[in-house]
N, C-alpha and C positions, 0 to 999 in steps of 0.2 A: 614640482611642476609636472603637469601631465606630459607624457611622451607621445610622439606620433607612432602609431603602431601599424600604419598602412603597409609598410614593407614586410613587417614580421607576421602579419595576419595571413594565414593560409587562404587560398582561393577555394574553388569548388572542391567539394569533398570527393575522395576516391572511394572505390568499392571496398578496399581494405579498411579505410578509416570508418566507414559506415558499419562494416562488420565488427570492428572493435567496439563501436558504440552499442551495437546489438548485444554484444557479449557481456556488457555490464548488467543488462537485464537477466541474462542467463545466470550470472553470478549471484545477484541479490535476490532473485526469485526463490532461492532456497530458503531464505529467511521468511518471506511472506507465506510460503507454502508449508514447509516442514514445521516451522516454529509457530507462526501466527495461526494458520488455518487448521493444523492437525494436532500438534502435540502440546503446545504450551498451555492452552486453556484447560484441558483435562489435567495436565501435569501440575500446574500451580494450584488448581482447585483441590486436587488430592493432597498436596502439601499443606494447603490452608486448612483442609478438613482434619488432617492429623493434628495440626496446631490447635484446632478447636476442640480436640478431644474425641473425635469420631474415629472409629476403627477404620483402618485402611481397606478400601474396597466396599465400604458400606453403601447400600443403595440410596439411602436418605440420610442427610445430615442437616440437623437444625441448629448446629453450633455456630459460634461467631468467633472471629479473630479481632484483635484490637490494635491495628497499626497506628502509632502515634496517639494512642488513647481513644481512637475513634472505633466504635462498635460497627463491624461490617459482617454481614452474613457470609459464610465461607463461599457459598455459591455466587456471591456478587463480587468477590475480591478481584477476579481477573477482569470483568467488565469495567470496574472502577479504575483498575490500573491502566487500561487502555485509554480511558477518558483523561486520567492524570497526565499520561505521556503526551497526549495530543494537546492538552491545555498548555503544557510547557513548550511544545513545538510552535505554538502561536508566537512566542517571543523569539525562539531560536532560528526557525527556518527563514523568515524574511531577512534577518540579519545575515544569515549565511548566504542568501541570494545577493544581498548588497555587496558583501565582501567578494563574492565570485565575479560580480560585474566590475569591480575595481582592480582585480588581480590579473596579472599577466600569466599566472600559473594555476589555472583551474584544475589541472590534473593533480597537482599536489593537494588541493583542497578535497578533491574526490578521494584520493588515497587516504588522507587523514580521517575523513568521516567514515569511509568504508571499513578501515581497519580498527577504528574504535568500536564500531558496531559488531564486527566479526569477533573481536576480542571479548566483548561483553557476552556474546552468545556462547563462545567456547567456555567461558568462566561458569556457565550454568552447570558444569560438571561438579561444582562444589555445593549445589543446592540439593541437600539430602535431609532426611528426617523432617523436622518441623521448621526448616529455614525459609519460611515463606517470605520474610522481609528481604532476605538476600536475593531470592528469586525475583521479587518485585522490583527491587532497585536495579538489578542487572537488565531486566526487561525494559525498564524506563530508559536507561542509558542506551541500550541497543536500538530501541525504536526511534529515539530522537536522532541518533547517529544515522540510522537507516534513512530517515526522512531528509536529513541534511545532505547526505550523499546523493539522493535522488534529485534534490534541487539543482546541484551542480551538474549532474548527468543530464537532466532535462534542458538545462540552459544551452547545451550543445545543439539541440534539435533544430531551432530556427536557422542555425548556421550550416547545417548539413544538406539542405535542399531548398528549392523554391516552393512557392505556395501550392503548386499542383503536385509536389513530390512528398509533402510532409505527412499526409494521411498514410501513404504506403510505407514510408520509413518508420513512422511510429508504430504501425500495425505489425511490421516485421520484428521490431524490437520486442513488443509484447508477446508475439507468437514464440520467438526464440526463448523468451523468459519462461513461458509456460512449459515449453519442452524441457528446458534445463531443470526447472523446479520439479517437474514430473519425474525425470530420470532419478534424481536424488531420492524422491519420495518412494519410487519403486525399490530402490536399494534398501530404504528403511522398512518397507513392507516385507522384504525378504528377511531382514533382521528380526522384525516382530514375529514372523512365522517360525524362525529358527530358534529364537531364544526366549520368547514369552511363553509362560506356562499357564494354562487355564486354572483358575483358583488361586494362583500365586500373585497377589496384587503387587507385592514389593518387586518381584521380578519384572512385571510389566512396567512399573514405574521406572525402574532402572533402564530398561530398553528405551523408554520415552526420553529420558534424560540424555542418553548417549546419541539418540537421533537428533535432538536439539543441537548438541555439540557438533555433530557432523555437518549441520547447516552452516555453522560458523566457519568451519574449515573450508567447506566448498566456496563460501562467499569470499574468503580471503584468497584462496588459490586462483579462482577465475577472474578476480579483479585485476590480476596481472596482465590479462589480455588487453582490456581497454587502456590501461596505463602504458602499454607498449605501442598500440596501434593508433590511438587517438592523437591528433595534433593539437597543440595549444591554440585555442581560438578565443583570445581575449575580446571582451566586449568593447563598445565605443567609449566606455568610461574608465577603461583600464589605465593604470598609472605605473611608472617604474619605481615610485617611492615605496619601498618595501617596509619601512618602519612605521607607517601610519595607515596601512590598508584597512585595518579594523576600525580605526577612528574615522577614516574617510567613508568606510562602509556605513557606519552609524549616521554620518552626516548625509550621505546619499539616500539612506533609507528614509530619514525625516523629509528630505526633499521630494522623494518619490511619493510618499504618503500624502503630501500636499498636492503634488502634481496629478495624482490619480483621480482627483476630482474633475480633471479635464477629460477623463475617459469614462464617463458614467456607464456606457454600454459594456465596456470591458468589465467593470465592477459588477454589472447586472449579470453577465454571463458567469463570473466567478461565484456570485451568490447562488445561482442556480446549480452550478457544479458542486459547491460545498454541501448543498442540501441533498441532492440525489445521490452523490457519491458517498456521503456519510451513511446512507442506507445500504449501499452496495458493500462498503467496507465492514459494516457491522454484521451483515449476513455472513461475509467471508470469515471474519474473526471469531464469530460465536457459533458457527455451524457445527464445529466439532463438539463444543460443550453441549449444545442442544441435542445432538445425536446421542451423546453419552448419558447425559443426566435425565433428559425427558423421554427420548425414544428407546433408551436402554440398549443401544447397539454396541457391539464389541469394537475394539480398536482396529481389528482387521477390516471389518466392514467399512469403517470410516476412512481408512487409508485407501481401500479399493475405490470408494466413491470419489475421494479427492483426486486420485490418479485419473479416474474417468473424466473429472472436470478439467484437469490439467491438459490432457492430451486432446480433448475435444475443444478446449479453449485455444489451443495452437491453431487448429483449423478454423475455429470460429472467428478468431482475430483476422485471419486472412480473408475469410468469407465476407465478413461485415466490411472489411476494408475494400473489397471488390464491389460490394453493394453501394458503399459510399461514393465510389467513383461514378456510379450510375445515377443515384438519386440525391446525393449530397450527404455530408457527414452529419449535419444536424438532424435531418429526417431519420437517418439510421439510428442515431442515439435515442431519439424520441421513441422509435419503435422498440428499441431494447428496454426502455423504461416501462413500457406497457408489459413486456414479457417479464421483467423483474417483479412487477406487481402481482402477476399471476403466480410467480414462483413463491412469493411470501404466503399468498392465500393457500396454495397447495401444501406448503410446508406445515401450516397450521393444522391441516386436516390429515396429516400423515399418521398412520397407526403406529403404536409402539411395538418394538420387537419385530419389525417387518423390514428387512434390509432391502428387498427388491424395489419397493416404491421409493425409498430413500435414494437408491442408485439412479432410478429413472429421473428423479428430480435433479440429481447432480448432473446428469447428462444435459438437461435443459439449461442449467446454469452455465455449463461449459460453453454452450453455443453462443451465449450472449455476453459472457463476462469479459473476455479479452477485447472484443470489438467495442463495447461501450466505453471502456477505459482508454483504449488506444486512440479512438476518434475524439474523445473529449480532450486528450492531451494535444492532439494536432490542431483541433479547433482553437484551443486557447493560444497556441503558438501564433495564429493569425492575428490575434488581438493585442499582442505585446508591442509597444513602441520599441524601435531599434535601440539596442544598447542597454535595455532594461530586462533582459531575459532572466537573469538569475533572481532578481528581486521579485518579479511577477510570479515566477515559478515557486519562489519561497512562500508566497501566499497560497498559491495553487496546491502545493504539497501538503498543506495543513490537513487536507482530507483526501490524500491519495496514497496508493500502495501500502495498504495495511493500517493506515492511521485514520481514525475517526473519533469524534468527541461526543456529540449529542446522542447518536444512536446507542452506543454502549451505556451511556448514562441513563437514557430512557429505559433501556432493557434492564439494567441493574436495579433501577428504582422500582420498576413494575414488578420485577421478581421479588424484591424485598417486601413489597406491599402485598403481593398475591401468592407468593411461593409457587408461581406457575410460569414455566418457560414458554408455554404456548401463548399466554396473554402477553408476555414480554415481546414475543415475536410479532404479534399483531400490531404493536405500537410502532413498528418500523414502516408500516404502510404509508403513514403521513409523509415520510421523507420522499418516497417515489412520486406520490400524487402532487405535492407542492413543487418538487424539482421539475417534474414534467411541465407544469403550468408556467413556471418561471422560464425554462429553456424555450418553450414555444413562443414566449413573448419577446425574445431577444431578436432584433432586426440585424442578422449576422452581417450582411453585405455592408450596411451602413456602419456597423461597429468596426469592421475591418478597415474601411476607408478612414474612419475617424482616428484610428490608431496609426495612420500613415502607411498602411500596407496595401498590397495589391490582392484583391480577392481571387480565389481559385475559380476555375471555369464553372464548377458545379458546387453549390452549397446545400 
């Protein structure tokens, strides 16, 4: 029997609680920055190339690996893994969101998912030699757990502030996340400079592996802050029956999937987001591999560029959050998509072995990255019916914070057919163009009212 939670549900959030919420972004961004963006792509590609019989550190490798008997070009292994992990999240994340909406203990769910992901990341210490299958399996587990934790984390957002506060709250969370991820990456840059040796590919690979492990430790350590400062904020569907939360979650998910047809404009926005953010996440996830394999840039150049992105994204998230307060969040996101299209075109034209243009492009990415994602998250919060935050963010998270599906799949297929990373990059333009068109067509004010919510003053 459902319990009344009116008395147990906290009221308006405090500054300390919001700070605790921000700090989970600080904790988890180490995974998306150090692992996904910088080290894991080149690291697993190198391990796969060794398994394919290529010498470690070889500039070109035409070899293939055979996971589960499937022939895969070594250079396509990591993009395919990203696609596989996201395909699996299609089933896991909405269920996690449904369970979160039914549970009185969302912080426990956050802890379980976060520490599963952090543990799998730390276990990368065992990925040595030709163990590309172990590395792939650990990454899939970590990436799914990462997404599951973010679903629970995001479900707190609509409960932490009113319609006119959510853009600012979301932007501050993203900004702090980029700052935290950047600080750990700075430490890893120091480690690369101190321990990597030019010409010693094995030494460089070892430093990369330990940098990945450091992200898991960081993630686990700083997750303690939100677990301490956040208050339990159960949704309207929460129940005290603890023995059937999962079963009830499945039941609620089925009901929500049927009920979502009553909110076609929310689904339309979600479709637009899944399209354009798939392009954003693919650029983030594969930038390091593109820089290493196509542009032949060294690891230090890549890390400095990503650091530049991180610290500029801290300011960019706050800057675009301020712009959204003036012209509206949707117009600001649309502007950012135009800039993303220009970024992809510029990346295609970058010369090889030229670190300065790559860094300039990284600076441009930093200015639009945080804001486009933070404002998308807060826009979606306006479109969720009350009590369904976890479930709807479960669908949202399928293409958020390091997870994407069609983009890496398109990139991997194009590379396998053409052996060109540049052509693979051009294939991502379609995601930004179509995403822009879809988002521009969403009548936001009508969509917010249809979901039973109050629109903010400026859209």
